[in-house]
Backbone atoms as SQL, in Angstrom:
CREATE TABLE atoms (id INTEGER PRIMARY KEY, chain TEXT, resi INTEGER, resn TEXT, atom TEXT, x REAL, y REAL, z REAL);
INSERT INTO atoms VALUES
  (1, 'A', 1, 'MET', 'N', -74.597, -35.977, -134.533),
  (2, 'A', 1, 'MET', 'CA', -74.534, -35.856, -135.552),
  (3, 'A', 1, 'MET', 'C', -75.926, -36.742, -135.710),
  (4, 'A', 2, 'TRP', 'N', -75.874, -38.230, -135.096),
  (5, 'A', 2, 'TRP', 'CA', -76.965, -38.936, -135.254),
  (6, 'A', 2, 'TRP', 'C', -78.009, -38.524, -134.390),
  (7, 'A', 3, 'LEU', 'N', -78.140, -37.843, -133.305),
  (8, 'A', 3, 'LEU', 'CA', -79.078, -37.113, -132.393),
  (9, 'A', 3, 'LEU', 'C', -79.928, -35.996, -133.267),
  (10, 'A', 4, 'GLU', 'N', -78.849, -35.292, -134.061),
  (11, 'A', 4, 'GLU', 'CA', -79.773, -34.481, -134.840),
  (12, 'A', 4, 'GLU', 'C', -80.347, -35.006, -136.194),
  (13, 'A', 5, 'LEU', 'N', -80.040, -35.940, -136.767),
  (14, 'A', 5, 'LEU', 'CA', -80.749, -36.963, -137.730),
  (15, 'A', 5, 'LEU', 'C', -82.035, -37.378, -136.885),
  (16, 'A', 6, 'VAL', 'N', -81.574, -38.129, -136.092),
  (17, 'A', 6, 'VAL', 'CA', -82.908, -38.549, -135.861),
  (18, 'A', 6, 'VAL', 'C', -83.896, -37.515, -134.921),
  (19, 'A', 7, 'GLY', 'N', -83.311, -36.513, -134.448),
  (20, 'A', 7, 'GLY', 'CA', -84.313, -35.210, -134.120),
  (21, 'A', 7, 'GLY', 'C', -85.322, -34.743, -135.261),
  (22, 'A', 8, 'SER', 'N', -84.605, -34.719, -136.336),
  (23, 'A', 8, 'SER', 'CA', -84.980, -34.423, -137.626),
  (24, 'A', 8, 'SER', 'C', -86.190, -35.158, -138.204),
  (25, 'A', 9, 'ILE', 'N', -85.679, -36.391, -138.197),
  (26, 'A', 9, 'ILE', 'CA', -86.637, -37.536, -138.669),
  (27, 'A', 9, 'ILE', 'C', -88.076, -37.327, -137.690),
  (28, 'A', 10, 'ILE', 'N', -87.978, -37.110, -136.529),
  (29, 'A', 10, 'ILE', 'CA', -89.312, -37.102, -135.598),
  (30, 'A', 10, 'ILE', 'C', -90.045, -35.801, -135.582),
  (31, 'A', 11, 'ALA', 'N', -88.868, -35.042, -136.137),
  (32, 'A', 11, 'ALA', 'CA', -89.830, -33.333, -136.185),
  (33, 'A', 11, 'ALA', 'C', -90.461, -33.602, -137.986),
  (34, 'A', 12, 'LEU', 'N', -90.258, -34.049, -138.136),
  (35, 'A', 12, 'LEU', 'CA', -90.635, -34.289, -139.858),
  (36, 'A', 12, 'LEU', 'C', -92.124, -34.970, -139.558),
  (37, 'A', 13, 'VAL', 'N', -92.080, -36.236, -138.795),
  (38, 'A', 13, 'VAL', 'CA', -93.100, -36.946, -138.580),
  (39, 'A', 13, 'VAL', 'C', -94.229, -36.066, -137.996),
  (40, 'A', 14, 'GLY', 'N', -93.529, -35.430, -137.080),
  (41, 'A', 14, 'GLY', 'CA', -94.836, -34.741, -136.345),
  (42, 'A', 14, 'GLY', 'C', -95.441, -33.499, -136.867),
  (43, 'A', 15, 'VAL', 'N', -94.760, -32.586, -137.843),
  (44, 'A', 15, 'VAL', 'CA', -95.357, -32.108, -138.745),
  (45, 'A', 15, 'VAL', 'C', -96.060, -32.480, -140.058),
  (46, 'A', 16, 'ILE', 'N', -95.736, -33.846, -140.335),
  (47, 'A', 16, 'ILE', 'CA', -96.712, -34.611, -141.402),
  (48, 'A', 16, 'ILE', 'C', -98.330, -34.757, -140.467),
  (49, 'A', 17, 'PHE', 'N', -97.987, -34.964, -138.967),
  (50, 'A', 17, 'PHE', 'CA', -99.285, -35.580, -138.411),
  (51, 'A', 17, 'PHE', 'C', -99.848, -34.091, -137.943),
  (52, 'A', 18, 'ILE', 'N', -99.428, -32.908, -137.979),
  (53, 'A', 18, 'ILE', 'CA', -100.225, -32.157, -137.988),
  (54, 'A', 18, 'ILE', 'C', -100.563, -31.212, -139.190),
  (55, 'A', 19, 'PHE', 'N', -100.458, -31.566, -140.039),
  (56, 'A', 19, 'PHE', 'CA', -100.747, -31.251, -141.338),
  (57, 'A', 19, 'PHE', 'C', -101.807, -31.969, -141.939),
  (58, 'A', 20, 'ASP', 'N', -101.311, -33.107, -142.004),
  (59, 'A', 20, 'ASP', 'CA', -102.371, -34.095, -143.019),
  (60, 'A', 20, 'ASP', 'C', -102.714, -35.607, -141.579),
  (61, 'A', 21, 'GLY', 'N', -103.394, -34.690, -140.991),
  (62, 'A', 21, 'GLY', 'CA', -104.236, -35.966, -139.486),
  (63, 'A', 21, 'GLY', 'C', -105.045, -36.298, -140.013),
  (64, 'A', 22, 'ARG', 'N', -105.616, -35.668, -140.967),
  (65, 'A', 22, 'ARG', 'CA', -107.441, -36.035, -141.027),
  (66, 'A', 22, 'ARG', 'C', -107.104, -37.102, -142.311),
  (67, 'A', 23, 'ARG', 'N', -105.992, -36.798, -143.089),
  (68, 'A', 23, 'ARG', 'CA', -105.543, -38.325, -143.923),
  (69, 'A', 23, 'ARG', 'C', -105.038, -39.604, -143.135),
  (70, 'A', 24, 'VAL', 'N', -104.280, -39.247, -142.424),
  (71, 'A', 24, 'VAL', 'CA', -103.776, -40.274, -141.483),
  (72, 'A', 24, 'VAL', 'C', -104.988, -41.234, -141.077),
  (73, 'A', 25, 'VAL', 'N', -105.809, -40.395, -140.013),
  (74, 'A', 25, 'VAL', 'CA', -106.772, -40.970, -139.453),
  (75, 'A', 25, 'VAL', 'C', -107.748, -41.736, -140.139),
  (76, 'A', 26, 'LYS', 'N', -108.135, -41.202, -141.324),
  (77, 'A', 26, 'LYS', 'CA', -108.931, -41.824, -142.680),
  (78, 'A', 26, 'LYS', 'C', -108.319, -43.065, -143.149),
  (79, 'A', 27, 'LYS', 'N', -106.965, -43.005, -143.190),
  (80, 'A', 27, 'LYS', 'CA', -106.258, -44.184, -143.977),
  (81, 'A', 27, 'LYS', 'C', -106.064, -45.390, -142.974),
  (82, 'A', 28, 'TYR', 'N', -105.396, -44.693, -141.537),
  (83, 'A', 28, 'TYR', 'CA', -105.213, -45.935, -140.792),
  (84, 'A', 28, 'TYR', 'C', -105.658, -46.158, -139.388),
  (85, 'A', 29, 'LEU', 'N', -106.719, -45.142, -139.322),
  (86, 'A', 29, 'LEU', 'CA', -107.847, -45.455, -138.313),
  (87, 'A', 29, 'LEU', 'C', -108.952, -45.462, -138.485),
  (88, 'A', 30, 'ASN', 'N', -109.703, -46.536, -137.995),
  (89, 'A', 30, 'ASN', 'CA', -111.406, -46.312, -138.236),
  (90, 'A', 30, 'ASN', 'C', -111.908, -46.169, -137.131),
  (91, 'A', 31, 'PHE', 'N', -112.253, -44.828, -136.544),
  (92, 'A', 31, 'PHE', 'CA', -113.196, -44.584, -135.339),
  (93, 'A', 31, 'PHE', 'C', -114.294, -44.165, -135.533),
  (94, 'A', 32, 'GLY', 'N', -115.371, -44.106, -134.660),
  (95, 'A', 32, 'GLY', 'CA', -116.519, -43.302, -134.922),
  (96, 'A', 32, 'GLY', 'C', -116.326, -42.064, -135.204),
  (97, 'A', 33, 'GLU', 'N', -115.645, -41.671, -133.711),
  (98, 'A', 33, 'GLU', 'CA', -115.795, -40.012, -133.746),
  (99, 'A', 33, 'GLU', 'C', -114.171, -39.682, -134.192),
  (100, 'A', 34, 'GLU', 'N', -114.508, -39.427, -135.743),
  (101, 'A', 34, 'GLU', 'CA', -113.442, -38.936, -136.641),
  (102, 'A', 34, 'GLU', 'C', -112.612, -37.696, -136.084),
  (103, 'A', 35, 'ASN', 'N', -113.379, -36.474, -135.572),
  (104, 'A', 35, 'ASN', 'CA', -113.114, -35.334, -135.054),
  (105, 'A', 35, 'ASN', 'C', -111.975, -35.466, -133.943),
  (106, 'A', 36, 'LEU', 'N', -112.490, -36.323, -132.960),
  (107, 'A', 36, 'LEU', 'CA', -111.720, -36.436, -131.584),
  (108, 'A', 36, 'LEU', 'C', -110.477, -37.031, -131.875),
  (109, 'A', 37, 'ALA', 'N', -110.490, -38.008, -133.153),
  (110, 'A', 37, 'ALA', 'CA', -108.871, -38.636, -133.405),
  (111, 'A', 37, 'ALA', 'C', -108.288, -37.732, -133.825),
  (112, 'A', 38, 'VAL', 'N', -108.723, -36.776, -134.902),
  (113, 'A', 38, 'VAL', 'CA', -107.783, -35.631, -135.680),
  (114, 'A', 38, 'VAL', 'C', -107.204, -35.075, -134.341),
  (115, 'A', 39, 'GLN', 'N', -108.492, -34.777, -133.428),
  (116, 'A', 39, 'GLN', 'CA', -107.291, -33.717, -132.718),
  (117, 'A', 39, 'GLN', 'C', -106.385, -34.283, -131.920),
  (118, 'A', 40, 'GLY', 'N', -106.920, -35.500, -131.701),
  (119, 'A', 40, 'GLY', 'CA', -105.421, -36.124, -130.804),
  (120, 'A', 40, 'GLY', 'C', -104.257, -36.614, -131.708),
  (121, 'A', 41, 'ILE', 'N', -104.281, -36.809, -132.879),
  (122, 'A', 41, 'ILE', 'CA', -103.351, -36.891, -133.890),
  (123, 'A', 41, 'ILE', 'C', -102.358, -35.682, -133.865),
  (124, 'A', 42, 'LYS', 'N', -103.094, -34.524, -134.123),
  (125, 'A', 42, 'LYS', 'CA', -102.279, -33.515, -134.305),
  (126, 'A', 42, 'LYS', 'C', -101.901, -32.846, -132.813),
  (127, 'A', 43, 'ILE', 'N', -102.648, -33.141, -131.816),
  (128, 'A', 43, 'ILE', 'CA', -102.026, -32.568, -130.638),
  (129, 'A', 43, 'ILE', 'C', -100.327, -33.640, -130.339),
  (130, 'A', 44, 'PHE', 'N', -100.769, -34.448, -130.635),
  (131, 'A', 44, 'PHE', 'CA', -99.375, -35.804, -130.604),
  (132, 'A', 44, 'PHE', 'C', -98.335, -34.932, -131.864),
  (133, 'A', 45, 'GLY', 'N', -98.633, -34.865, -133.043),
  (134, 'A', 45, 'GLY', 'CA', -97.658, -34.301, -133.903),
  (135, 'A', 45, 'GLY', 'C', -96.915, -33.221, -133.302),
  (136, 'A', 46, 'LEU', 'N', -97.499, -32.338, -132.481),
  (137, 'A', 46, 'LEU', 'CA', -97.033, -31.025, -132.057),
  (138, 'A', 46, 'LEU', 'C', -96.271, -31.186, -131.104),
  (139, 'A', 47, 'LEU', 'N', -96.678, -32.369, -129.872),
  (140, 'A', 47, 'LEU', 'CA', -95.651, -32.797, -129.395),
  (141, 'A', 47, 'LEU', 'C', -94.366, -33.514, -129.802),
  (142, 'A', 48, 'LEU', 'N', -94.407, -34.425, -130.921),
  (143, 'A', 48, 'LEU', 'CA', -93.317, -34.925, -131.433),
  (144, 'A', 48, 'LEU', 'C', -92.668, -33.953, -132.189),
  (145, 'A', 49, 'ALA', 'N', -93.263, -32.763, -132.877),
  (146, 'A', 49, 'ALA', 'CA', -92.405, -31.594, -133.176),
  (147, 'A', 49, 'ALA', 'C', -91.643, -31.280, -132.783),
  (148, 'A', 50, 'ILE', 'N', -92.015, -30.618, -131.262),
  (149, 'A', 50, 'ILE', 'CA', -91.223, -29.927, -129.899),
  (150, 'A', 50, 'ILE', 'C', -90.459, -30.822, -129.729),
  (151, 'A', 51, 'VAL', 'N', -90.719, -32.001, -129.632),
  (152, 'A', 51, 'VAL', 'CA', -89.290, -32.856, -129.115),
  (153, 'A', 51, 'VAL', 'C', -88.340, -33.133, -130.009),
  (154, 'A', 52, 'GLY', 'N', -88.566, -33.016, -131.353),
  (155, 'A', 52, 'GLY', 'CA', -87.702, -33.405, -132.434),
  (156, 'A', 52, 'GLY', 'C', -87.113, -32.259, -132.841),
  (157, 'A', 53, 'PHE', 'N', -87.575, -30.771, -132.823),
  (158, 'A', 53, 'PHE', 'CA', -86.644, -29.520, -132.709),
  (159, 'A', 53, 'PHE', 'C', -85.979, -29.200, -131.409),
  (160, 'A', 54, 'VAL', 'N', -86.460, -29.919, -130.173),
  (161, 'A', 54, 'VAL', 'CA', -85.399, -29.603, -129.333),
  (162, 'A', 54, 'VAL', 'C', -84.208, -30.764, -129.398),
  (163, 'A', 55, 'MET', 'N', -84.095, -31.656, -129.778),
  (164, 'A', 55, 'MET', 'CA', -83.099, -32.634, -129.944),
  (165, 'A', 55, 'MET', 'C', -82.078, -31.901, -131.062),
  (166, 'A', 56, 'ILE', 'N', -82.838, -31.607, -132.151),
  (167, 'A', 56, 'ILE', 'CA', -81.975, -30.835, -133.326),
  (168, 'A', 56, 'ILE', 'C', -81.128, -29.686, -132.410),
  (169, 'A', 57, 'ILE', 'N', -81.917, -28.706, -131.293),
  (170, 'A', 57, 'ILE', 'CA', -81.067, -27.723, -131.296),
  (171, 'A', 57, 'ILE', 'C', -80.124, -28.137, -130.165);
């Protein structure tokens, strides 16, 4: 039960990173190359979502 809860929280954070990557970068990170940072956040979010969904299964 706890593993599923942690997995769902990780998956939720990953999905938020995927869809709101630009907002996260603008609010928390101040990079000169914003597009590269957004792409990195979205890839990181995809990996988090995959790990979270595997933990749920």
